[in-house]
C-alpha angles and dihedrals in degrees: 000000000000113000093330094314114124133193096273091054092049091051092051091049091049092050091050092049090048091052094047100044104022129229095279094058097049097083090053091049091048092049092049092048091050092051090049093051091048092050091048092051091047092050092049093050097046117092116240114243107204116192114233094244092057096052118112110264097178091110091059094062120109117235113253 
């Protein structure tokens, strides 16, 4: 059970997707979804390089 979704619910979702997109389009959808997940994982794992001029300098201000 994934997040409260059981096997019957997954089967119903798969049938609806099959009806909407058709059997020929499913491999393309799966490939696109896989690429999206890979790109998301890569983006999450990469460190963020922030240039010095973009850093937040609000803490350097003097109180007026």
